[in-house]
C-alpha positions in Angstrom: 13.2 73.3 -100.9 15.9 71.9 -98.7 16.9 69.4 -101.4 16.3 66.5 -99.0 14.0 64.6 -101.3 16.4 61.8 -102.4 17.7 61.3 -98.9 14.1 61.0 -97.6 13.2 58.7 -100.4 16.2 56.4 -99.9 15.9 56.2 -96.1 12.1 56.0 -95.7 9.8 56.0 -98.7 11.7 53.6 -101.1 12.2 50.9 -98.4 8.5 51.3 -97.3 7.3 50.8 -100.9 9.7 47.9 -101.4 8.5 46.2 -98.2 4.8 46.7 -99.2 5.3 45.6 -102.8 4.3 48.9 -104.3 5.9 49.3 -107.7 7.1 52.8 -108.6 8.9 54.8 -111.2 11.2 57.5 -109.7 11.3 60.8 -111.6 13.7 63.4 -110.3 13.0 67.0 -111.4 16.0 68.9 -112.7 14.7 72.4 -113.0 11.7 74.6 -112.3 8.5 73.5 -114.2 10.1 70.1 -115.1 7.1 68.3 -113.4 4.7 70.6 -115.2 6.3 69.8 -118.6 6.3 66.0 -118.0 2.8 65.8 -116.7 1.4 68.0 -119.4 2.2 65.4 -122.1 2.9 62.0 -120.4 0.6 59.0 -120.8 -1.0 58.9 -117.4 -2.5 55.4 -117.9 0.9 53.9 -117.1 0.5 54.8 -113.4 -2.2 54.2 -110.8 -1.4 57.4 -108.9 1.2 60.2 -108.7 3.3 60.9 -105.6 5.1 64.2 -105.1 8.1 64.3 -102.8 8.4 68.0 -102.1 6.7 70.9 -100.5 3.6 72.6 -101.7 5.3 74.1 -104.7 6.0 71.0 -106.7 2.5 69.7 -106.1 1.1 73.0 -107.5 3.5 72.6 -110.5 2.2 69.1 -111.1 -1.4 70.1 -110.9 -0.7 72.9 -113.4 0.8 70.2 -115.8 -2.3 68.0 -115.4 -4.7 70.9 -115.9 -2.9 72.2 -119.0 -3.6 69.0 -120.9 -6.4 68.5 -123.5 -7.8 65.8 -121.3 -7.5 68.0 -118.1 -10.9 67.0 -116.7 -9.8 63.3 -116.7 -6.1 63.9 -115.8 -7.0 65.8 -112.6 -8.9 62.7 -111.4 -5.7 60.7 -111.2 -5.1 60.1 -107.5 -2.0 61.9 -106.1 -0.3 62.3 -102.8 2.5 64.2 -101.2 5.6 63.3 -99.0 6.8 66.3 -97.0 10.3 67.4 -97.8 10.0 71.1 -98.9 10.2 74.5 -97.3 6.4 74.7 -97.1 4.5 71.5 -96.2 1.1 72.9 -95.3 -1.0 70.7 -97.7 0.5 67.4 -96.5 0.4 68.7 -92.9 -3.4 69.1 -93.3 -3.7 65.6 -94.8 -1.7 64.0 -92.0 -3.6 65.9 -89.4 -7.0 64.9 -90.9 -5.7 61.3 -91.1 -4.6 61.4 -87.4 -1.0 60.5 -88.4 2.3 62.0 -87.2 3.9 64.6 -89.5 6.7 62.5 -91.1 7.6 61.2 -94.5 6.9 57.6 -93.5 3.4 58.5 -92.2 2.7 60.3 -95.5 3.8 57.2 -97.4 1.6 55.1 -95.3 -1.5 57.3 -95.8 -0.7 57.4 -99.6 -0.5 53.6 -99.7 -3.6 53.2 -97.6 -5.5 55.5 -100.0 -4.4 53.4 -103.0 -6.0 50.3 -101.6 -9.2 51.6 -100.0 -12.1 54.0 -100.6 -10.5 56.7 -98.4 -9.4 59.0 -101.2 -10.4 62.6 -100.7 -11.0 65.4 -103.2 -9.1 68.6 -103.1 -10.2 72.0 -104.2 -8.1 73.7 -107.0 -8.3 77.4 -107.7 -7.4 79.3 -110.8 -5.7 82.7 -111.1 -5.7 84.6 -114.4 -3.1 87.3 -114.8 -2.2 88.9 -118.2 -4.2 86.1 -120.0 -2.1 83.4 -118.2 -3.9 80.8 -116.2 -2.3 79.4 -113.1 -3.9 76.8 -110.9 -3.2 76.4 -107.2 -4.1 73.9 -104.5 -3.9 76.1 -101.4 -3.3 79.8 -101.9 -2.1 82.5 -104.1 0.6 84.7 -102.8 0.3 88.4 -103.4 1.6 91.5 -101.7 3.5 91.0 -98.5 3.4 87.2 -98.4 4.2 87.0 -102.2 7.2 89.2 -101.7 8.5 87.1 -98.8 8.1 83.9 -100.9 9.7 85.2 -104.1 12.4 87.3 -102.5 13.6 84.4 -100.3 14.1 82.0 -103.2 17.8 82.7 -103.1 18.0 81.3 -99.5 15.6 78.4 -99.9 18.3 76.0 -98.9 17.8 77.0 -95.2 14.3 75.6 -95.3 11.3 77.3 -93.6 13.6 79.7 -91.7 13.8 81.6 -95.0 10.2 82.9 -94.4 11.1 84.3 -91.0 14.0 86.2 -92.4 12.0 87.3 -95.4 9.1 88.5 -93.2 11.4 90.5 -90.9 13.1 92.1 -93.9 9.8 93.0 -95.6 8.4 94.4 -92.3 11.4 96.7 -92.1 11.1 97.7 -95.8 7.3 97.8 -96.3 5.6 98.5 -99.6 2.1 99.5 -100.8 0.1 97.0 -102.9 -2.9 97.8 -105.1 -5.1 95.3 -106.9 -8.6 94.7 -108.4 -9.8 91.2 -107.6 -12.9 89.5 -109.0 -14.4 86.1 -108.1 -17.4 84.1 -109.0 -19.2 82.6 -106.0 -20.1 78.9 -106.6 -23.6 78.5 -108.2 -24.0 82.2 -109.2 -23.8 83.7 -112.7 -22.5 87.1 -111.7 -18.9 88.0 -110.8 -18.2 89.9 -107.6 -15.5 92.5 -107.7 -13.5 94.1 -104.9 -10.7 96.6 -104.8 -7.8 96.0 -102.5 -5.4 98.8 -101.5 
């Protein structure tokens, strides 16, 4: 994202947690998949909850770490929250909207703290995509085709924040491609798999 996580933590989230006596351990990721690696083997009993300070991507990385464990069914039950400081913040935006709170890091920290001390925790759907025998889990969407290209191709300019998606979309509109795929899904509660072809 915009690499603003530590600044936001130091200015808003850390002081809020200190003022409300919420103990925390700060873990700063150093590379792609670092959160995935740590959460795939860490003893989760040492924490009451997990809080991701990022955009949607790091949360998805953490969820993939939790679901790659042998105790995945138990691990994914660990409460987790999200503080917005990434390029894409749609998940936490939805949480804050649902909670009738302003879109800000401090509001997200408040909603997270409130969830720790009440019965207002909400479940979140997680999907799975299998490609070439590799399972990937996601909390919101799978990018493919146009939007996938925009996301991946603008990684080199992610430092400019969400503006990268505008530039990427304009570039991809001017340089369009054709995408083909076969997609299958299993509707909830049904034994058969439905298949569609996308061109």
